[in-house]
C-alpha positions as CSV (number, residue, x, y, z in Angstrom):
1,M,-15.9,-44.8,-106.5
2,F,-13.7,-47.8,-106.4
3,H,-15.1,-51.3,-107.1
4,R,-13.5,-54.4,-105.5
5,R,-12.5,-57.0,-108.4
6,K,-13.4,-60.5,-107.9
7,K,-10.2,-62.8,-107.4
8,E,-9.9,-65.4,-109.8
9,H,-7.7,-68.4,-110.1
10,S,-5.8,-69.1,-113.3
11,T,-6.5,-72.5,-114.6
12,L,-3.3,-72.3,-117.0
13,P,0.2,-73.9,-116.3
14,L,2.4,-70.9,-114.9
15,S,5.3,-70.0,-117.4
16,N,8.8,-69.0,-115.9
17,N,7.9,-65.5,-116.4
18,T,4.4,-65.6,-114.8
19,E,4.1,-64.1,-111.1
20,T,3.1,-66.1,-108.2
21,P,-0.5,-65.7,-107.6
22,T,-1.8,-64.0,-104.3
23,T,-3.8,-67.1,-103.2
24,M,-2.9,-70.7,-102.8
25,P,-3.2,-73.0,-105.8
26,P,-5.2,-76.2,-105.5
27,T,-3.0,-79.0,-103.9
28,N,-2.4,-81.4,-106.7
29,Y,-1.2,-78.3,-108.9
30,T,1.1,-77.1,-106.4
31,S,2.7,-80.8,-106.2
32,T,2.9,-80.9,-109.8
33,F,4.7,-77.3,-110.0
34,L,7.4,-78.4,-107.4
35,R,8.2,-81.7,-109.0
36,N,8.6,-79.9,-112.6
37,R,10.7,-77.3,-111.0
38,T,13.1,-79.5,-108.9
39,P,16.0,-79.8,-111.4
40,P,16.6,-76.2,-112.3
41,F,16.3,-75.3,-108.4
42,K,19.1,-77.7,-107.7
43,S,21.3,-76.4,-110.4
44,F,20.9,-72.8,-109.4
45,L,21.8,-73.5,-105.8
46,F,25.1,-75.3,-107.0
47,V,26.0,-72.4,-108.9
48,L,25.5,-70.2,-106.2
49,S,27.3,-72.3,-104.0
50,L,30.5,-72.5,-106.6
51,L,30.2,-68.6,-106.9
52,L,30.2,-68.1,-103.3
53,N,33.3,-70.4,-102.7
54,I,35.3,-68.6,-105.7
55,Y,34.4,-65.3,-103.8
56,L,35.7,-66.4,-100.5
57,L,39.3,-67.9,-102.1
58,L,39.7,-64.4,-104.0
59,V,38.8,-61.9,-100.7
60,L,40.0,-64.3,-97.9
61,W,43.2,-66.2,-99.2
62,A,44.4,-63.8,-102.1
63,P,47.0,-61.2,-101.0
64,S,45.2,-57.6,-101.5
65,S,47.0,-54.3,-100.9
66,S,43.9,-52.8,-99.8
67,T,43.6,-55.2,-96.6
68,L,47.3,-55.0,-95.8
69,P,49.3,-52.1,-94.2
70,P,51.3,-50.2,-96.7
71,T,54.4,-50.3,-94.2
72,T,54.4,-53.9,-94.2
73,L,53.2,-55.0,-97.6
74,I,56.0,-57.1,-99.2
75,S,56.7,-57.2,-102.9
76,R,54.5,-59.8,-105.0
77,L,56.8,-60.4,-107.3
78,S,60.0,-61.6,-105.6
79,P,61.8,-61.1,-102.5
80,T,64.1,-58.2,-102.4
81,T,67.6,-58.9,-102.5
82,R,71.0,-57.3,-102.9
83,R,70.8,-57.0,-106.5
84,H,67.6,-54.7,-106.1
85,V,69.3,-52.2,-104.0
86,I,71.9,-49.5,-105.2
87,F,74.1,-47.5,-102.5
88,A,75.0,-43.8,-103.5
89,I,77.9,-42.6,-101.5
90,A,78.5,-39.0,-101.5
91,S,82.7,-38.2,-101.2
92,S,85.0,-35.6,-102.7
93,S,88.4,-36.1,-103.9
94,L,90.0,-34.8,-100.6
95,S,88.3,-37.3,-98.3
96,W,88.2,-40.4,-100.7
97,P,91.9,-41.6,-100.0
98,R,91.1,-41.7,-96.2
99,R,87.6,-42.9,-96.2
100,L,88.3,-46.0,-98.5
101,P,89.0,-48.4,-95.6
102,Y,85.6,-47.9,-94.3
103,L,83.9,-48.3,-97.4
104,R,85.9,-51.4,-98.1
105,L,84.6,-53.2,-95.0
106,W,81.0,-53.4,-96.2
107,Y,81.2,-52.9,-100.0
108,S,81.8,-56.3,-102.0
109,P,82.2,-55.8,-105.7
110,N,80.5,-59.3,-106.2
111,T,77.3,-58.5,-104.2
112,T,77.0,-55.0,-103.7
113,R,75.8,-52.5,-105.8
114,A,77.2,-49.0,-105.1
115,F,78.4,-45.9,-106.9
116,A,80.7,-43.1,-105.3
117,F,80.0,-39.6,-106.3
118,L,83.0,-37.1,-106.3
119,D,83.6,-33.8,-107.3
120,A,86.9,-34.6,-109.2
121,L,89.0,-37.4,-109.6
122,P,91.1,-37.9,-106.5
123,L,95.1,-37.8,-107.0
124,N,95.3,-41.3,-106.4
125,S,92.5,-42.7,-108.5
126,S,93.5,-46.3,-108.8
127,S,91.0,-47.4,-106.2
128,G,90.8,-50.8,-107.3
129,S,88.0,-53.1,-107.3
130,S,87.3,-53.3,-103.7
131,S,85.8,-50.0,-103.6
132,P,82.7,-48.7,-105.6
133,P,83.0,-47.2,-109.0
134,V,83.6,-43.5,-108.9
135,V,81.3,-41.2,-111.0
136,I,82.2,-37.5,-111.3
137,S,79.2,-34.9,-110.4
138,G,77.6,-32.8,-112.5
139,D,78.2,-28.8,-112.5
140,T,76.2,-27.1,-109.7
141,A,77.5,-23.7,-110.3
142,G,73.8,-22.3,-111.4
143,F,72.3,-23.2,-108.2
144,P,72.0,-20.6,-105.4
145,Y,73.8,-21.1,-101.9
146,T,73.1,-18.3,-99.5
147,F,73.6,-20.2,-96.1
148,R,76.5,-18.0,-94.3
149,G,79.5,-20.5,-93.1
150,G,78.1,-23.5,-94.9
151,L,79.6,-25.6,-97.7
152,R,78.2,-25.2,-101.2
153,S,78.7,-29.1,-101.9
154,A,75.7,-29.7,-100.0
155,I,74.0,-29.0,-103.6
156,R,76.4,-31.5,-105.3
157,V,75.6,-34.0,-102.6
158,A,71.8,-33.5,-102.8
159,R,72.0,-34.1,-106.7
160,V,73.3,-37.3,-106.3
161,V,69.8,-38.6,-105.8
162,K,69.1,-37.3,-109.4
163,E,72.3,-38.5,-110.8
164,V,72.0,-41.8,-109.9
165,V,68.4,-42.3,-110.7
166,D,69.5,-41.0,-114.2
167,R,71.9,-43.6,-114.7
168,N,68.9,-45.9,-115.4
169,E,70.3,-49.2,-113.9
170,S,68.3,-52.2,-114.1
171,H,66.4,-54.4,-111.6
172,V,66.4,-51.2,-109.1
173,R,64.0,-51.3,-106.3
174,W,65.6,-49.4,-103.6
175,F,68.4,-46.5,-103.5
176,V,70.3,-45.9,-100.4
177,F,72.1,-42.7,-99.7
178,G,75.2,-42.2,-97.4
179,D,78.4,-40.4,-96.7
180,D,81.8,-41.9,-97.3
181,D,82.5,-42.3,-93.5
182,T,79.1,-44.5,-93.3
183,V,79.3,-48.2,-92.5
184,F,76.5,-50.1,-93.9
185,F,75.3,-53.3,-92.6
186,V,74.1,-54.3,-95.9
187,D,72.4,-57.7,-95.2
188,N,70.2,-55.8,-92.5
189,V,69.4,-52.8,-94.9
190,V,68.3,-55.3,-97.5
191,R,66.1,-57.1,-95.2
192,M,64.5,-54.2,-93.5
193,L,63.8,-52.6,-97.1
194,A,62.0,-55.9,-97.9
195,K,59.2,-55.2,-95.5
196,Y,58.1,-52.2,-97.8
197,D,56.6,-52.2,-101.1
198,H,58.9,-50.4,-103.5
199,E,56.3,-49.8,-105.8
200,R,54.6,-47.0,-103.5
201,W,56.5,-44.0,-102.1
202,F,58.8,-44.6,-99.3
203,Y,61.3,-42.2,-97.6
204,V,63.2,-44.5,-94.8
205,G,65.6,-43.3,-92.3
206,S,66.2,-41.8,-88.7
207,N,66.6,-38.4,-87.1
208,S,69.7,-37.4,-85.1
209,E,70.6,-39.1,-81.6
210,S,71.0,-35.2,-80.5
211,Y,67.8,-33.5,-79.4
212,D,69.2,-30.3,-80.3
213,Q,70.3,-31.2,-83.8
214,N,66.8,-32.2,-84.5
215,V,65.3,-29.0,-83.2
216,K,67.6,-27.1,-85.3
217,Y,66.7,-29.1,-88.3
218,S,63.7,-31.2,-88.3
219,F,62.5,-34.2,-86.4
220,E,60.9,-35.6,-89.6
221,M,64.0,-35.3,-91.6
222,A,66.4,-38.5,-92.3
223,F,69.8,-37.2,-91.4
224,G,71.9,-38.1,-94.6
225,G,75.0,-39.1,-92.6
226,G,73.3,-42.1,-90.9
227,G,71.9,-43.2,-94.5
228,F,68.4,-43.0,-95.9
229,A,66.6,-45.1,-98.5
230,I,63.9,-44.0,-101.2
231,S,61.8,-46.3,-103.0
232,Y,62.3,-46.5,-106.9
233,S,58.9,-45.1,-107.6
234,L,59.6,-42.1,-105.3
235,A,63.1,-41.8,-106.5
236,R,62.1,-41.5,-110.2
237,V,59.7,-38.6,-109.5
238,L,61.9,-36.9,-106.9
239,A,64.9,-36.9,-109.8
240,R,62.3,-34.9,-112.2
241,V,61.7,-32.2,-109.7
242,L,64.8,-32.0,-107.4
243,D,66.5,-29.1,-109.5
244,S,63.4,-26.7,-109.1
245,C,63.6,-27.7,-105.5
246,L,67.2,-26.8,-105.0
247,R,66.8,-23.3,-106.5
248,R,64.0,-22.5,-103.9
249,Y,66.1,-24.1,-100.8
250,G,69.4,-22.2,-101.2
251,H,69.1,-21.0,-97.9
252,L,69.3,-24.3,-96.3
253,Y,72.6,-25.8,-94.7
254,G,72.7,-29.4,-95.9
255,S,72.1,-31.8,-98.8
256,D,69.8,-33.8,-96.4
257,S,67.7,-30.5,-95.6
258,R,67.2,-30.1,-99.3
259,I,65.9,-33.6,-100.0
260,Y,63.4,-33.5,-97.0
261,S,62.0,-30.0,-98.1
262,C,61.4,-31.5,-101.7
263,L,59.8,-34.8,-100.4
264,A,57.8,-32.5,-98.1
265,E,56.7,-30.7,-101.2
266,L,55.8,-33.9,-103.0
267,G,53.5,-35.0,-99.9
268,V,55.9,-37.8,-98.6
269,G,56.7,-38.1,-94.7
270,L,59.6,-40.0,-93.0
271,T,59.3,-43.8,-92.4
272,H,61.1,-44.0,-89.1
273,E,64.2,-47.1,-89.0
274,P,65.5,-46.4,-85.6
275,G,68.9,-48.7,-86.8
276,F,70.3,-46.0,-88.9
277,H,72.8,-44.1,-86.8
278,Q,73.8,-40.5,-87.6
279,L,76.0,-40.8,-84.2
280,D,76.0,-37.1,-83.5
281,M,78.1,-37.6,-80.3
282,R,81.8,-38.0,-79.5
283,G,83.8,-39.9,-77.4
284,N,83.2,-43.7,-76.3
285,L,80.1,-45.1,-77.9
286,F,80.2,-48.1,-75.4
287,G,77.0,-47.2,-73.6
288,M,75.2,-46.8,-77.0
289,L,76.2,-50.0,-78.6
290,A,75.7,-51.9,-75.2
291,A,72.0,-51.2,-75.1
292,H,71.2,-50.7,-78.8
293,P,67.4,-50.3,-79.6
294,L,65.4,-53.6,-80.3
295,S,65.8,-52.8,-84.1
296,P,68.4,-54.3,-86.7
297,L,71.3,-52.5,-86.6
298,L,71.6,-50.6,-90.3
299,S,74.4,-48.0,-90.0
300,L,77.2,-46.3,-88.0
301,H,78.3,-42.7,-89.1
302,H,80.9,-40.0,-87.7
303,L,83.1,-42.8,-87.1
304,D,86.3,-40.5,-87.0
305,A,84.7,-38.6,-84.3
306,V,84.6,-41.7,-81.7
307,E,86.9,-44.0,-80.2
308,P,87.7,-47.5,-81.6
309,L,84.6,-49.6,-80.8
310,F,86.9,-52.3,-79.1
311,P,90.0,-51.9,-77.0
312,N,93.4,-52.4,-78.2
313,M,92.5,-52.0,-81.8
314,D,92.2,-49.1,-84.2
315,R,88.9,-47.7,-85.7
316,V,89.1,-50.1,-88.9
317,Q,90.3,-52.9,-87.1
318,A,87.2,-52.6,-84.2
319,L,84.8,-52.0,-87.2
320,E,86.0,-55.1,-89.1
321,H,85.7,-57.1,-85.9
322,L,82.2,-55.9,-85.4
323,I,81.2,-56.6,-89.1
324,A,82.8,-60.2,-88.9
325,A,80.3,-61.1,-85.9
326,A,77.5,-59.5,-87.7
327,N,78.1,-61.4,-91.0
328,I,77.4,-64.6,-89.1
329,D,74.1,-63.3,-87.6
330,P,73.1,-60.0,-89.1
331,A,69.7,-59.5,-87.4
332,R,71.2,-60.3,-83.8
333,I,74.3,-58.2,-83.7
334,L,74.1,-55.8,-80.8
335,Q,70.7,-57.3,-79.5
336,Q,70.7,-57.0,-76.1
337,T,69.6,-59.8,-73.8
338,V,69.6,-60.0,-70.1
339,C,70.2,-63.3,-68.3
340,Y,69.7,-63.7,-64.3
341,D,71.7,-66.1,-62.3
342,R,69.8,-66.4,-59.1
343,S,72.1,-68.7,-57.4
344,N,75.3,-66.6,-57.5
345,S,73.1,-63.2,-57.6
346,L,74.6,-62.0,-60.8
347,T,73.0,-60.2,-63.9
348,F,74.3,-60.7,-67.2
349,S,73.6,-57.9,-69.8
350,V,74.5,-59.1,-73.4
351,S,75.0,-56.8,-76.3
352,W,75.6,-59.8,-79.0
353,G,78.6,-59.7,-80.9
354,F,79.9,-56.6,-78.7
355,A,80.3,-57.0,-75.1
356,I,78.7,-58.3,-72.0
357,Q,78.5,-56.5,-68.7
358,V,78.1,-58.5,-65.3
359,Y,76.6,-57.0,-62.4
360,Q,76.6,-58.3,-58.9
361,G,73.0,-58.6,-57.6
362,N,69.6,-58.1,-59.3
363,E,69.5,-55.3,-62.0
364,L,66.2,-54.7,-63.2
365,L,65.7,-54.9,-67.0
366,P,64.1,-51.5,-67.5
367,D,67.1,-49.9,-66.1
368,L,69.5,-51.8,-68.3
369,L,67.5,-50.5,-71.4
370,S,68.5,-47.2,-70.9
371,L,72.1,-45.9,-72.3
372,Q,75.0,-45.2,-70.0
373,R,76.4,-41.9,-71.0
374,T,80.2,-42.7,-72.0
375,F,79.7,-40.2,-74.7
376,V,79.5,-36.6,-74.9
377,P,77.0,-34.2,-77.3
378,W,78.4,-33.4,-80.9
379,R,78.6,-29.9,-80.0
380,R,81.3,-29.0,-77.8
381,G,81.0,-26.4,-75.2
382,S,80.4,-25.9,-71.7
383,K,77.1,-24.5,-72.3
384,V,76.0,-27.5,-74.5
385,D,73.1,-29.4,-72.9
386,P,73.3,-33.1,-73.0
387,N,70.1,-33.9,-74.3
388,F,69.3,-37.1,-76.5
389,M,66.5,-38.8,-78.2
390,F,66.7,-41.9,-75.8
391,N,66.8,-42.6,-72.1
392,T,70.2,-42.2,-70.2
393,R,72.0,-43.0,-67.1
394,D,75.2,-42.0,-65.4
395,Y,78.1,-44.1,-65.8
396,P,79.9,-44.2,-63.0
397,R,83.3,-42.2,-62.7
398,D,84.2,-44.7,-59.9
399,P,85.8,-47.8,-61.8
400,C,84.7,-49.8,-58.6
401,K,80.9,-49.0,-59.2
402,R,81.0,-50.1,-62.9
403,P,80.2,-53.9,-63.7
404,S,82.7,-56.1,-65.1
405,V,83.0,-55.9,-68.9
406,F,83.8,-58.6,-71.0
407,F,84.4,-57.8,-75.0
408,L,83.6,-60.2,-78.0
409,K,86.8,-62.4,-78.7
410,S,85.5,-64.7,-81.6
411,V,82.4,-66.2,-83.1
412,T,82.1,-69.6,-84.6
413,S,79.3,-71.5,-86.3
414,D,78.2,-74.7,-87.4
415,K,74.5,-76.4,-88.3
416,G,74.1,-76.9,-84.5
417,G,74.2,-73.1,-83.7
418,I,76.4,-70.1,-83.1
419,W,79.1,-69.9,-80.2
420,S,80.5,-66.6,-79.6
421,N,83.1,-65.8,-76.7
422,Y,83.6,-62.9,-74.5
423,S,86.9,-62.3,-72.7
424,R,87.4,-60.0,-69.4
425,H,88.4,-56.6,-70.0
426,V,87.7,-54.7,-66.8
427,G,86.5,-56.0,-63.4
428,N,85.2,-54.7,-60.4
429,C,87.6,-53.6,-57.6
430,F,85.9,-55.7,-55.1
431,E,86.0,-59.5,-54.5
432,S,82.7,-60.9,-55.9
433,N,81.3,-63.8,-57.6
434,A,81.8,-61.8,-61.1
435,T,85.6,-61.4,-60.5
436,Q,86.0,-65.2,-60.8
437,I,84.9,-65.3,-64.2
438,K,87.6,-64.9,-67.1
439,L,85.6,-66.2,-70.1
440,I,81.8,-66.1,-71.1
441,I,80.7,-68.3,-74.0
442,V,77.2,-67.5,-75.4
443,F,75.4,-70.2,-77.5
444,S,72.6,-69.0,-79.7
445,R,70.8,-69.7,-82.9
446,K,70.7,-67.7,-86.0
447,L,67.8,-64.7,-85.5
448,E,65.3,-64.2,-88.1
449,M,64.4,-60.8,-88.8
450,K,60.8,-60.8,-87.8
451,A,58.6,-59.0,-85.5
452,L,61.6,-58.4,-82.8
453,R,60.9,-59.6,-79.3
454,R,63.7,-59.5,-76.9
455,Q,65.3,-62.8,-76.2
456,C,65.6,-64.8,-73.1
457,C,68.6,-66.3,-71.6
458,D,69.5,-69.2,-69.3
459,V,72.6,-69.6,-67.3
460,L,74.3,-73.3,-67.8
461,P,76.0,-75.1,-65.4
462,S,79.7,-73.6,-65.6
463,S,83.1,-73.8,-64.2
464,N,84.7,-71.3,-61.9
465,D,86.1,-68.9,-64.4
466,T,84.0,-69.7,-67.6
467,I,80.3,-68.9,-67.7
468,S,78.1,-70.5,-70.4
469,L,74.9,-68.7,-71.5
470,H,72.2,-69.8,-73.8
471,I,69.9,-67.3,-75.6
472,R,66.7,-68.6,-76.7
473,Q,63.2,-67.3,-77.5
474,C,60.9,-66.7,-74.6
475,E,58.1,-68.7,-73.8
476,I,54.6,-67.0,-74.4
477,D,54.3,-65.4,-71.0
478,E,57.8,-65.7,-69.6
479,L,59.2,-62.7,-68.0
480,I,62.9,-61.3,-68.2
481,S,63.7,-61.3,-64.7
482,M,65.5,-62.9,-61.5
483,Q,62.4,-64.7,-60.5
484,S,61.8,-65.0,-57.0
């Protein structure tokens, strides 16, 4: 059936397109072939090597959005600065006069871009250049509001998102929304937003400190009083569809619920940043400020419902005192550091720019990270459960069982570093090593807002009534504890 063909060797020179023979050619021909092919073969290797190097440079060294997490992708164009962020503040003609002092604490006409949206001009409309420009909101009478006992102004406040976008301001990357009694720490807000790519859809904020408030509304909603941010690319789309959402959600209570619901319909979830503080609590905030989370302080809200942050000051003076320290080292404000003095058996819990607590004996770090309950829930009543979104511990009713407390007195800085001074406010009732101290001086260097790790602290040689502490970066394997 099938006949085998006799194998033959070609005696003609091989062209570039001729296939290699199945049997080995004679030795003398092979040498001639390789000698003639050597220059093209070297050129081929050179080109291949060059292409491979170019590929490695492009893939391994060039920034690529596909190889970086979207939540940490920094803009390729230029760093995000204050001029790229617009603050849109919801206010009213009635609340505007008494909330102006809060606004003037953080707003700067030369460096901060902001607008205040009111229902009408206040009686005293001469706010001056020290407060944001006033914009009168549009009419919202055509939108439904059916929440019994609620405030219809929630619709107007929600539409601030659309109205500020429709202004078509230039060079905007982020919009930040808040109330007129919200104090923003602008440098921290800008640096936090710089972590994210404004060309992608981001909804950044935090929920309430109150567990019950989150159950009632949502654990995934950014509470508007604490403030939240929306990237420019997302805000433009949200502005186009917001009015249709407002017609569907007339049954909701607040403006932030409406924004959250519309963003949910767009398929966008909340990116949590714990530095936004709704402050759904009342009373004394000492326990919260003395153990702030390991995150930059971004905002404080509901300031009319809490006591002044520092003793012997009114609310505005106390906030001004805190902001003065924040202006010197924004990233470090309220960051907690714990120092151990083994020789005197003392533990120092430092909330930088606010207060220092001095304990007699060894207080373990995890115990100091939980918040002392110096505050009460937002809702009043004997049946209200004090459930919060963080670990808490009792604040001793007996003053003799409390640590000695030193509040911030002053902050100075130069090229060498930063010195913050804390003077005694209250002390223990019994005689101890802590009762001898009258002043604590803390030396530190400006904290960079990178991946945060709690810093370490050394107790320096000091006099009897003055203690000096040095806050520094921890060594790689260093533990924050009273070493035995």
